[in-house]
TINUPA-264575 format. One record per residue (C-alpha): x, y, z; chain. Coordinates in Angstrom, 2 decimals. Layout:
BEGIN
((X,Y,Z),A)
...
REM end
This chain:
BEGIN
((-71.39,87.92,-32.92),A)
((-68.90,86.78,-30.32),A)
((-65.01,86.73,-31.58),A)
((-61.52,85.73,-30.37),A)
((-58.74,87.91,-32.49),A)
((-55.24,86.43,-32.38),A)
((-52.23,88.66,-33.26),A)
((-48.81,87.37,-34.25),A)
((-46.13,90.57,-31.99),A)
((-43.43,90.02,-34.68),A)
((-46.13,92.53,-36.24),A)
((-46.91,94.97,-33.37),A)
((-45.36,98.86,-32.92),A)
((-41.76,98.94,-33.09),A)
((-41.58,95.95,-34.81),A)
((-43.73,95.73,-38.29),A)
((-47.65,95.25,-38.67),A)
((-49.82,92.96,-36.88),A)
((-51.15,89.79,-38.50),A)
((-54.96,88.92,-36.36),A)
((-57.39,85.91,-37.31),A)
((-60.85,86.64,-36.54),A)
((-63.05,83.40,-36.07),A)
((-66.58,83.59,-35.07),A)
((-67.63,82.13,-31.93),A)
((-71.58,82.70,-31.09),A)
((-74.18,85.59,-29.93),A)
((-74.00,88.97,-31.23),A)
((-71.37,92.09,-29.54),A)
((-70.24,95.20,-30.19),A)
((-67.42,94.08,-31.51),A)
((-64.63,97.23,-33.21),A)
((-62.38,99.39,-31.64),A)
((-62.05,103.56,-31.86),A)
((-59.37,104.45,-33.60),A)
((-57.18,106.99,-33.67),A)
((-56.50,110.12,-36.96),A)
((-54.04,108.48,-39.26),A)
((-54.48,104.59,-39.11),A)
((-50.61,104.25,-38.49),A)
((-50.64,106.24,-36.03),A)
((-50.42,104.76,-32.21),A)
((-53.40,106.27,-30.49),A)
((-53.76,108.61,-27.58),A)
((-55.71,109.80,-24.79),A)
((-56.66,112.77,-26.65),A)
((-57.92,110.83,-29.72),A)
((-61.70,111.57,-30.15),A)
((-64.33,111.33,-32.94),A)
((-64.88,115.32,-32.42),A)
((-61.17,116.20,-32.70),A)
((-60.88,113.41,-35.96),A)
((-63.72,115.13,-37.78),A)
((-63.29,118.13,-37.26),A)
((-66.22,119.63,-38.12),A)
((-68.73,122.33,-36.71),A)
((-71.39,120.21,-35.02),A)
((-70.89,117.99,-32.87),A)
((-73.53,117.85,-30.50),A)
((-75.99,116.05,-29.02),A)
((-78.57,116.76,-31.07),A)
((-76.65,115.99,-34.80),A)
((-75.62,112.81,-32.87),A)
((-79.46,111.94,-31.92),A)
((-81.10,113.26,-35.36),A)
((-78.60,111.21,-37.92),A)
((-76.69,108.64,-36.17),A)
((-79.23,105.98,-36.91),A)
((-80.27,107.25,-40.68),A)
((-76.51,107.02,-41.36),A)
((-76.18,103.58,-40.01),A)
((-79.32,102.44,-41.41),A)
((-77.71,103.62,-45.14),A)
((-74.94,101.90,-44.32),A)
((-76.73,99.02,-44.15),A)
((-78.60,99.65,-47.92),A)
((-74.71,99.97,-49.13),A)
((-73.24,97.22,-47.10),A)
((-76.64,94.60,-48.18),A)
((-75.59,95.91,-52.06),A)
((-72.36,95.47,-51.82),A)
((-72.49,91.81,-50.95),A)
((-75.29,91.31,-53.39),A)
((-73.68,92.38,-56.38),A)
((-76.25,95.28,-57.07),A)
((-75.65,97.61,-59.30),A)
((-76.63,100.29,-57.08),A)
((-77.93,101.34,-53.93),A)
((-81.19,103.38,-54.24),A)
((-81.36,106.29,-51.77),A)
((-78.16,105.75,-50.07),A)
((-75.23,106.39,-52.77),A)
((-74.85,110.15,-54.35),A)
((-75.22,110.06,-58.08),A)
((-71.53,111.29,-57.71),A)
((-68.65,110.05,-54.75),A)
((-65.74,110.09,-54.20),A)
((-63.94,107.54,-53.17),A)
((-59.84,106.30,-52.72),A)
((-58.37,105.46,-55.96),A)
((-58.04,101.66,-54.69),A)
((-56.28,100.95,-58.16),A)
((-53.58,103.06,-56.83),A)
((-53.39,100.32,-53.97),A)
((-49.79,99.11,-53.17),A)
((-49.80,95.46,-51.81),A)
((-47.25,95.11,-48.49),A)
((-46.79,91.60,-47.26),A)
((-46.11,91.34,-43.39),A)
((-46.84,88.13,-42.70),A)
((-47.03,85.15,-44.27),A)
((-46.54,81.76,-42.88),A)
((-48.55,78.08,-43.20),A)
((-51.79,78.95,-41.38),A)
((-52.20,83.02,-42.24),A)
((-50.71,85.48,-44.76),A)
((-51.80,89.30,-43.60),A)
((-51.14,91.93,-45.93),A)
((-51.56,96.03,-46.37),A)
((-53.14,97.38,-48.94),A)
((-52.53,101.12,-48.97),A)
((-52.34,104.46,-50.86),A)
((-49.00,105.90,-52.03),A)
((-49.74,108.98,-50.34),A)
((-51.99,110.24,-47.66),A)
((-55.26,109.80,-46.91),A)
((-54.23,108.44,-51.27),A)
((-55.98,110.39,-54.54),A)
((-59.20,110.36,-54.95),A)
((-61.49,109.55,-57.97),A)
((-64.89,110.53,-59.04),A)
((-67.26,107.57,-59.84),A)
((-70.92,106.61,-60.30),A)
((-72.69,104.29,-57.53),A)
((-72.13,101.33,-60.01),A)
((-68.88,101.85,-60.12),A)
((-68.00,101.78,-56.57),A)
((-69.67,98.87,-55.60),A)
((-67.69,97.27,-58.05),A)
((-64.81,98.74,-56.76),A)
((-65.73,97.61,-53.63),A)
((-66.72,93.81,-54.18),A)
((-63.04,93.71,-55.83),A)
((-61.11,95.26,-53.49),A)
((-63.14,93.47,-50.66),A)
((-62.57,89.26,-52.36),A)
((-66.62,89.82,-52.75),A)
((-66.78,87.24,-56.33),A)
((-70.19,87.47,-57.93),A)
((-73.11,84.68,-56.62),A)
((-70.99,83.59,-53.74),A)
((-73.20,83.76,-50.41),A)
((-70.28,82.96,-48.05),A)
((-69.49,86.78,-47.32),A)
((-70.06,89.46,-45.39),A)
((-69.54,93.86,-45.55),A)
((-70.13,95.27,-42.09),A)
((-70.05,99.10,-40.55),A)
((-69.60,99.86,-37.80),A)
((-70.36,104.17,-37.27),A)
((-68.32,105.58,-34.15),A)
((-68.27,109.40,-34.77),A)
((-70.03,111.66,-36.22),A)
((-69.77,115.19,-36.74),A)
((-72.51,118.16,-38.97),A)
((-70.10,120.23,-40.94),A)
((-72.02,123.05,-42.69),A)
((-74.99,120.73,-44.57),A)
((-72.33,117.58,-44.97),A)
((-71.98,115.19,-42.23),A)
((-68.89,113.41,-41.66),A)
((-68.72,109.97,-40.29),A)
((-66.17,108.03,-39.30),A)
((-66.95,103.81,-39.08),A)
((-65.12,100.29,-39.27),A)
((-64.90,98.74,-42.38),A)
((-64.98,94.56,-41.58),A)
((-65.80,92.12,-44.56),A)
((-65.11,88.68,-45.24),A)
((-64.84,86.71,-48.98),A)
((-63.06,84.53,-50.97),A)
((-59.54,84.79,-53.34),A)
((-58.96,81.35,-55.01),A)
((-61.12,79.37,-52.73),A)
((-59.19,80.99,-49.44),A)
((-60.76,83.51,-46.97),A)
((-60.28,86.45,-46.89),A)
((-60.71,88.86,-43.96),A)
((-60.63,92.41,-44.49),A)
((-60.11,95.14,-42.25),A)
((-60.77,99.55,-42.24),A)
((-61.11,102.51,-41.36),A)
((-63.12,104.85,-43.42),A)
((-64.20,108.77,-43.04),A)
((-67.52,109.43,-44.88),A)
((-68.82,112.49,-45.96),A)
((-73.11,112.84,-46.67),A)
((-75.18,115.26,-48.43),A)
((-78.09,116.09,-46.24),A)
((-81.74,116.38,-47.31),A)
((-83.39,119.85,-48.05),A)
((-85.25,121.17,-45.46),A)
((-88.75,120.63,-46.85),A)
((-87.37,116.80,-47.32),A)
((-89.23,114.98,-45.15),A)
((-88.23,112.30,-43.83),A)
((-85.02,112.52,-46.52),A)
((-81.82,110.65,-45.71),A)
((-78.35,111.59,-46.26),A)
((-76.58,111.08,-49.34),A)
((-72.99,109.66,-49.56),A)
((-70.96,111.61,-50.95),A)
((-67.64,110.80,-50.35),A)
((-65.44,107.73,-48.46),A)
((-61.81,107.69,-48.01),A)
((-59.85,104.48,-47.13),A)
((-56.00,104.89,-47.10),A)
((-55.62,101.74,-46.08),A)
((-56.82,98.10,-45.68),A)
((-55.62,95.05,-43.97),A)
((-55.89,91.58,-45.46),A)
((-55.93,88.34,-43.52),A)
((-55.97,85.07,-45.98),A)
((-56.18,81.91,-44.33),A)
((-54.25,78.80,-46.48),A)
((-57.66,76.53,-45.47),A)
((-61.57,77.47,-45.15),A)
((-61.52,76.34,-41.53),A)
((-59.70,78.28,-38.59),A)
((-56.29,77.24,-36.94),A)
((-58.11,75.67,-33.66),A)
((-61.10,73.51,-33.71),A)
((-63.47,73.45,-31.16),A)
((-62.81,69.51,-29.34),A)
((-65.76,70.60,-26.41),A)
((-68.29,67.83,-27.31),A)
((-65.46,65.45,-28.02),A)
((-63.79,65.19,-24.51),A)
((-66.87,66.07,-22.50),A)
((-69.48,64.37,-24.35),A)
((-69.43,61.67,-22.63),A)
((-69.84,62.85,-19.22),A)
((-73.72,63.80,-18.18),A)
((-72.62,66.87,-17.04),A)
((-72.33,67.47,-20.52),A)
((-75.82,67.23,-21.52),A)
((-77.87,67.79,-18.56),A)
((-75.77,71.21,-17.70),A)
((-73.18,72.93,-19.83),A)
((-75.46,72.49,-22.83),A)
((-77.69,74.90,-22.09),A)
((-76.87,78.47,-21.91),A)
((-77.54,80.51,-18.59),A)
((-81.13,81.92,-20.20),A)
((-82.20,78.67,-19.73),A)
((-80.66,78.10,-15.61),A)
((-82.00,81.70,-15.11),A)
((-85.36,80.59,-15.18),A)
((-84.95,77.43,-13.32),A)
((-82.49,77.70,-10.31),A)
((-84.04,79.25,-7.22),A)
((-82.78,82.55,-6.34),A)
((-82.61,82.14,-3.24),A)
((-79.30,80.40,-4.89),A)
((-77.97,83.24,-5.17),A)
((-77.33,82.44,-9.14),A)
((-74.73,85.05,-11.52),A)
((-75.62,84.97,-14.46),A)
((-74.01,87.12,-16.17),A)
((-70.98,84.32,-17.20),A)
((-68.61,85.42,-14.46),A)
((-67.20,81.78,-13.00),A)
((-64.11,80.78,-13.63),A)
((-61.74,77.33,-15.07),A)
((-58.53,76.21,-13.93),A)
((-56.34,73.58,-14.64),A)
((-54.14,71.56,-13.21),A)
((-52.86,67.75,-12.27),A)
((-54.57,66.65,-9.55),A)
((-53.93,62.66,-9.65),A)
((-50.28,63.24,-10.43),A)
((-50.69,60.88,-13.75),A)
((-48.56,63.90,-16.12),A)
((-52.24,65.04,-17.37),A)
((-53.71,68.14,-16.77),A)
((-57.39,68.44,-15.11),A)
((-59.96,70.94,-15.65),A)
((-61.98,72.45,-13.28),A)
((-64.99,74.98,-14.14),A)
((-66.78,77.23,-11.85),A)
((-70.52,77.33,-11.99),A)
((-73.53,79.58,-11.11),A)
((-75.22,78.97,-7.66),A)
((-77.52,75.85,-7.73),A)
((-75.52,74.17,-10.06),A)
((-72.35,72.19,-8.59),A)
((-68.80,73.38,-10.10),A)
((-67.49,70.12,-11.89),A)
((-63.69,68.52,-11.58),A)
((-62.79,66.77,-15.29),A)
((-59.98,64.49,-15.19),A)
((-58.50,63.78,-18.03),A)
((-58.11,60.22,-19.46),A)
((-54.85,58.85,-21.48),A)
((-56.70,58.62,-24.40),A)
((-57.84,63.07,-24.46),A)
((-61.28,62.73,-23.35),A)
((-62.26,63.42,-19.75),A)
((-64.44,62.34,-17.00),A)
((-66.55,63.57,-14.62),A)
((-65.21,63.28,-10.80),A)
((-67.02,65.85,-9.15),A)
((-68.03,63.95,-6.35),A)
((-66.01,61.94,-5.73),A)
((-63.38,64.09,-5.48),A)
((-65.74,66.42,-3.02),A)
((-65.17,69.61,-4.73),A)
((-68.55,69.39,-6.10),A)
((-69.64,73.06,-4.25),A)
((-73.16,74.41,-4.72),A)
((-71.85,78.29,-4.34),A)
((-71.79,80.97,-7.01),A)
((-68.08,80.36,-8.20),A)
((-66.61,82.73,-9.83),A)
((-62.75,81.45,-9.79),A)
((-60.62,79.05,-9.06),A)
((-56.92,77.43,-9.06),A)
((-55.37,74.20,-9.26),A)
((-51.63,75.12,-7.20),A)
((-49.78,73.42,-4.61),A)
((-50.45,75.56,-1.28),A)
((-48.49,73.09,0.95),A)
((-45.12,72.31,-1.08),A)
((-46.15,69.01,-1.28),A)
((-46.16,68.18,-5.04),A)
((-49.31,68.15,-5.76),A)
((-52.12,70.55,-6.74),A)
((-54.93,71.98,-3.91),A)
((-57.35,73.83,-4.66),A)
((-58.92,77.58,-3.91),A)
((-62.19,78.16,-4.58),A)
((-63.77,82.17,-5.11),A)
((-67.39,81.62,-4.07),A)
((-70.58,84.24,-2.74),A)
((-70.07,82.96,0.77),A)
((-66.73,81.88,1.29),A)
((-63.55,81.89,0.02),A)
((-62.51,77.93,0.51),A)
((-59.22,76.10,0.42),A)
((-59.07,72.06,-0.46),A)
((-56.20,70.10,0.12),A)
((-55.85,67.03,-2.36),A)
((-54.48,64.06,-0.40),A)
((-52.48,63.30,-4.35),A)
((-54.42,61.27,-5.50),A)
((-57.36,64.19,-6.46),A)
((-59.00,64.02,-3.67),A)
((-59.74,67.00,-1.71),A)
((-60.26,68.35,1.69),A)
((-61.62,71.19,2.63),A)
((-59.20,73.42,5.29),A)
((-60.24,76.82,5.22),A)
((-63.51,78.38,4.50),A)
((-62.98,81.99,4.52),A)
((-66.52,84.20,5.10),A)
((-64.57,87.44,5.42),A)
((-63.37,87.46,1.52),A)
((-66.78,86.13,0.10),A)
((-67.71,87.03,-3.56),A)
((-64.20,87.16,-4.10),A)
((-63.21,87.01,-8.19),A)
((-59.76,86.23,-10.28),A)
((-57.89,84.99,-7.44),A)
((-54.20,84.82,-8.11),A)
((-51.44,82.62,-6.57),A)
((-48.02,84.01,-5.77),A)
((-44.90,83.72,-3.80),A)
((-44.90,87.72,-3.53),A)
((-42.70,87.88,-0.58),A)
((-39.97,84.98,-1.78),A)
((-40.76,83.12,1.37),A)
((-40.68,79.38,-0.50),A)
((-44.91,79.45,-0.70),A)
((-47.75,80.32,-2.58),A)
((-49.69,83.38,-1.58),A)
((-53.65,84.35,-2.80),A)
((-54.68,87.49,-3.97),A)
((-58.66,87.65,-3.98),A)
((-60.04,90.37,-5.54),A)
((-63.53,91.74,-4.63),A)
((-65.56,93.58,-7.22),A)
((-68.80,94.64,-5.11),A)
((-68.63,96.29,-2.06),A)
((-71.70,94.31,-1.25),A)
((-71.22,90.68,-1.45),A)
((-74.55,89.95,-0.72),A)
((-76.26,90.82,-3.87),A)
((-74.69,88.49,-6.36),A)
((-77.27,88.72,-9.15),A)
((-77.48,92.57,-8.79),A)
((-75.04,94.37,-10.89),A)
((-73.56,97.95,-8.40),A)
((-73.91,100.83,-8.99),A)
((-70.62,102.52,-9.32),A)
((-70.19,105.80,-7.82),A)
((-68.45,108.78,-9.47),A)
((-69.17,106.64,-13.10),A)
((-65.40,107.14,-13.86),A)
((-63.34,106.93,-11.31),A)
((-66.02,104.70,-8.87),A)
((-64.63,104.28,-5.13),A)
((-67.28,102.17,-3.52),A)
((-66.40,98.86,-5.09),A)
((-64.93,96.09,-2.50),A)
((-61.87,95.32,-1.17),A)
((-59.59,93.17,-2.59),A)
((-57.21,90.62,-0.06),A)
((-54.27,89.46,-0.26),A)
((-53.45,86.76,1.97),A)
((-49.65,85.20,3.25),A)
((-49.08,81.79,3.16),A)
((-48.49,80.81,6.88),A)
((-47.66,76.79,6.28),A)
((-50.40,74.15,6.51),A)
((-53.06,75.80,5.16),A)
((-53.08,79.39,7.30),A)
((-53.09,82.14,6.17),A)
((-53.59,85.61,7.32),A)
((-54.82,89.00,5.74),A)
((-51.50,91.12,5.16),A)
((-53.50,93.73,2.19),A)
((-52.55,96.84,5.24),A)
((-49.49,95.59,5.73),A)
((-47.84,94.84,2.50),A)
((-49.47,97.88,0.68),A)
((-52.13,97.05,-1.30),A)
((-54.75,98.74,0.90),A)
((-54.25,102.26,-1.57),A)
((-57.37,103.64,-2.63),A)
((-58.51,99.39,-1.91),A)
((-62.31,100.26,-2.75),A)
((-61.85,99.77,-7.60),A)
((-64.15,97.71,-8.89),A)
((-61.35,94.99,-9.45),A)
((-61.67,92.77,-12.28),A)
((-58.70,90.89,-12.77),A)
((-54.93,90.28,-11.23),A)
((-51.51,89.83,-13.67),A)
((-48.17,89.09,-12.00),A)
((-45.31,89.64,-13.37),A)
((-41.42,91.62,-13.10),A)
((-41.56,94.33,-15.13),A)
((-38.87,95.63,-13.47),A)
((-35.92,92.89,-12.97),A)
((-35.82,92.37,-10.23),A)
((-36.11,88.84,-8.91),A)
((-39.79,89.75,-7.18),A)
((-43.56,89.82,-8.33),A)
((-45.25,92.82,-9.39),A)
((-48.67,93.40,-9.77),A)
((-51.03,94.99,-12.27),A)
((-54.85,95.01,-11.36),A)
((-58.01,95.64,-14.07),A)
((-60.21,98.35,-12.62),A)
((-64.12,98.71,-13.86),A)
((-65.04,102.16,-14.13),A)
((-61.77,104.17,-13.61),A)
((-58.35,103.84,-13.45),A)
((-55.95,100.43,-12.70),A)
((-53.49,100.01,-10.44),A)
((-50.25,98.91,-11.04),A)
((-47.96,98.19,-7.55),A)
((-44.34,97.42,-7.47),A)
((-43.30,95.32,-5.51),A)
((-40.02,96.62,-3.18),A)
((-39.19,94.09,-0.57),A)
((-42.74,92.67,-0.36),A)
((-44.32,95.90,0.59),A)
((-46.12,97.38,-2.63),A)
((-45.45,101.31,-3.91),A)
((-48.46,102.48,-6.09),A)
((-46.96,103.35,-9.15),A)
((-49.67,103.99,-11.67),A)
((-49.28,106.89,-12.26),A)
((-45.50,107.73,-12.61),A)
((-45.43,104.11,-14.77),A)
((-47.74,105.33,-17.36),A)
((-49.57,102.26,-16.68),A)
((-52.76,103.58,-15.29),A)
((-55.10,103.22,-18.46),A)
((-57.98,104.63,-17.16),A)
((-61.90,102.99,-18.19),A)
((-63.50,99.48,-17.85),A)
((-60.79,97.62,-17.15),A)
((-61.62,93.63,-18.01),A)
((-58.21,91.83,-17.63),A)
((-54.52,92.51,-17.97),A)
((-51.90,90.16,-19.46),A)
((-47.94,90.30,-19.81),A)
((-45.89,89.17,-22.23),A)
((-41.94,90.53,-23.95),A)
((-43.70,91.21,-27.28),A)
((-40.84,92.78,-28.90),A)
((-37.73,90.82,-26.86),A)
((-36.59,93.54,-25.42),A)
((-36.38,91.53,-21.97),A)
((-39.19,94.11,-20.34),A)
((-42.16,92.93,-19.93),A)
((-45.05,94.23,-21.69),A)
((-48.57,95.12,-21.16),A)
((-51.76,94.69,-22.62),A)
((-54.58,95.47,-20.87),A)
((-58.36,94.16,-22.00),A)
((-61.06,97.08,-21.59),A)
((-64.52,98.13,-23.26),A)
((-64.75,99.86,-27.06),A)
((-67.96,101.54,-26.99),A)
((-69.22,103.15,-30.43),A)
((-72.44,105.31,-29.29),A)
((-70.21,105.66,-26.09),A)
((-67.65,107.80,-28.43),A)
((-70.15,109.32,-30.68),A)
((-71.66,110.63,-27.29),A)
((-68.42,111.93,-25.28),A)
((-66.80,113.86,-28.11),A)
((-69.87,116.17,-28.32),A)
((-69.49,119.87,-27.30),A)
((-72.20,119.87,-25.35),A)
((-71.77,116.32,-23.13),A)
((-71.57,117.59,-20.16),A)
((-70.18,121.58,-21.00),A)
((-69.81,122.15,-17.77),A)
((-67.18,118.66,-17.23),A)
((-63.64,119.67,-16.86),A)
((-61.13,118.84,-19.43),A)
((-59.33,116.43,-17.98),A)
((-62.56,114.26,-16.72),A)
((-64.31,114.52,-20.39),A)
((-60.66,112.86,-22.00),A)
((-60.94,110.03,-18.65),A)
((-64.50,108.86,-20.35),A)
((-62.82,109.15,-24.24),A)
((-60.28,106.59,-22.80),A)
((-63.03,104.65,-20.92),A)
((-64.65,103.96,-24.45),A)
((-61.67,104.04,-26.42),A)
((-61.01,99.82,-25.63),A)
((-57.93,98.28,-25.21),A)
((-54.58,99.45,-24.77),A)
((-50.91,98.27,-25.68),A)
((-48.14,99.53,-23.59),A)
((-44.55,98.87,-23.95),A)
((-41.88,99.00,-21.30),A)
((-39.07,100.98,-21.54),A)
((-37.16,99.45,-19.51),A)
((-36.49,102.16,-17.20),A)
((-39.63,102.21,-15.06),A)
((-42.06,103.75,-17.51),A)
((-44.55,102.02,-20.39),A)
((-45.59,104.14,-23.80),A)
((-48.88,103.87,-24.54),A)
((-48.15,102.34,-28.42),A)
((-51.86,100.98,-29.91),A)
((-52.01,101.27,-33.18),A)
((-56.07,101.26,-33.90),A)
((-55.87,98.92,-37.02),A)
((-53.90,95.75,-35.08),A)
((-54.23,95.12,-31.56),A)
((-56.47,98.15,-30.99),A)
((-58.96,96.20,-33.15),A)
((-59.73,93.66,-30.51),A)
((-63.17,94.78,-29.95),A)
((-64.72,94.84,-26.36),A)
((-62.70,93.13,-24.78),A)
((-63.06,90.48,-21.37),A)
((-59.79,88.55,-21.33),A)
((-56.58,88.13,-23.25),A)
((-53.30,86.39,-23.46),A)
((-50.32,86.96,-24.65),A)
((-48.63,83.55,-25.79),A)
((-46.61,82.20,-28.05),A)
((-49.38,80.23,-29.87),A)
((-47.53,79.33,-33.74),A)
((-44.76,77.61,-31.77),A)
((-41.98,80.67,-33.97),A)
((-40.65,82.05,-30.18),A)
((-42.47,85.25,-30.40),A)
((-45.51,86.11,-28.02),A)
((-48.98,86.24,-30.17),A)
((-52.08,87.12,-28.61),A)
((-55.26,86.15,-28.26),A)
((-58.15,88.52,-27.28),A)
((-61.74,87.27,-26.26),A)
((-64.21,89.79,-26.77),A)
((-67.69,90.56,-27.05),A)
((-71.34,91.76,-25.88),A)
((-74.69,91.62,-26.25),A)
((-76.32,94.14,-27.48),A)
((-80.45,95.48,-27.91),A)
((-82.81,96.40,-29.16),A)
((-82.86,93.00,-31.63),A)
((-85.51,90.84,-32.63),A)
((-83.09,88.22,-33.53),A)
((-80.57,89.26,-30.79),A)
((-80.12,86.98,-28.12),A)
REM end
């Protein structure tokens, strides 16, 4: 399912442990991160399941034959744990070696009114092992995960992401996620498990591996003070009075894909942004929502009671073109929020009359099919300039997914455009002049501006899909590609980036959202996966499936990858993230939106 992660950055690397809250939203997803050896150690680019498991048979044949049977057995075990059964027939050996959970010590790492987080770990690594029967194994797991007998509102889930052959046994690595209850309060548990499985005899056709060893030296548990989530969904209450809510927004993309004419070039992949700003000067924030081609973009004006009123048509901003992003920013320095919209046919710039009515001032057809527009005064001349990313090279095929080439280092993406504000709503393309034409062929998804080197001008980080991300240092309105030198290149499927001083040392740190793939972790690490591939290329592929990255700014122009896989690295297949102080305690928290549709599953979306 789609999930959101909340991380209190007082607990990030160098400060302590992380506090994370997961709240289910909707859908079905590949939702977990890969994990390094030694759960408390930062994950480096070299970390991979083959190295972590250290067996002798990490091959395509091993994964092809045994991945599905192991996943099936993990399902049997998780269901037995949830159901309170005394056995997991056919999945657990007669004797199981497991971490002695009775030796776990509890350390409180975070405690406030809404959430408490404990680290439960063995005093030694990997922890004392004991031998138990299946009934004892299941009971100890229930007690550890706070799964009370007779409760139905709980869950246990394993995510396999590493598999290796070790003689007559299989070694696997998986992530464990569970939620139960303790004293009426919700408890969420997270752990990395190394398991060993006995393989069936050669003459046992259709035989399945049996769990023989279960090593789990550390568990992180989040206890919610109240049964509900920290945030309430108020969309229906603030938008429900509008026809657009019942006639458009209540329906998903599957519905509109069957009803919108394809000639309108709709994009049903969900790449439609929102913008927030005060359009009529009443001191209240209003909302602009982009939609697929064929559905009108919507402007909702906030009323004094907090509800939102649809003023799209009256404000003349109800564009029907496929729209992927928008900005409500003051482009002419007259004190009101003007509108910029990235559409499939042009980049549109509209002037606000101060009362929330807009007039078209520019329609830049040469900047069509833009993504993630951002506004910043990069040249320090007192007005806002605009950067428009362009994901695909062929903007005329909005609804079709492009073919990146080469896959891990794509060079056939669209060209991003930097528009310098000339005044009076005139904008000049200064992409080449400013130095942003360096490798300007990436599949760029998102941009984040920040003065990372504290020299009083804004630098730029671009998250690119299918290859390396880019950090451009601003040297007096001229950009220099500092990606490699700074250590921020972060090879992967870049989805977004956010800056924040999580450790409060005066230097802005960087969190990059990317893709975690359990299948990718299993496949890429195989010794016979493209055996002619150079080792450096393999490392890049492994990083591409690892997931998100937290980079700490050293203050000297360099960054260190300090991603902790049990904390901020646990945030799944992420699409967007934001540093923000969500609980007003003076520390930057981290909110990550993640998830993806996985197939095949008859009950899946």
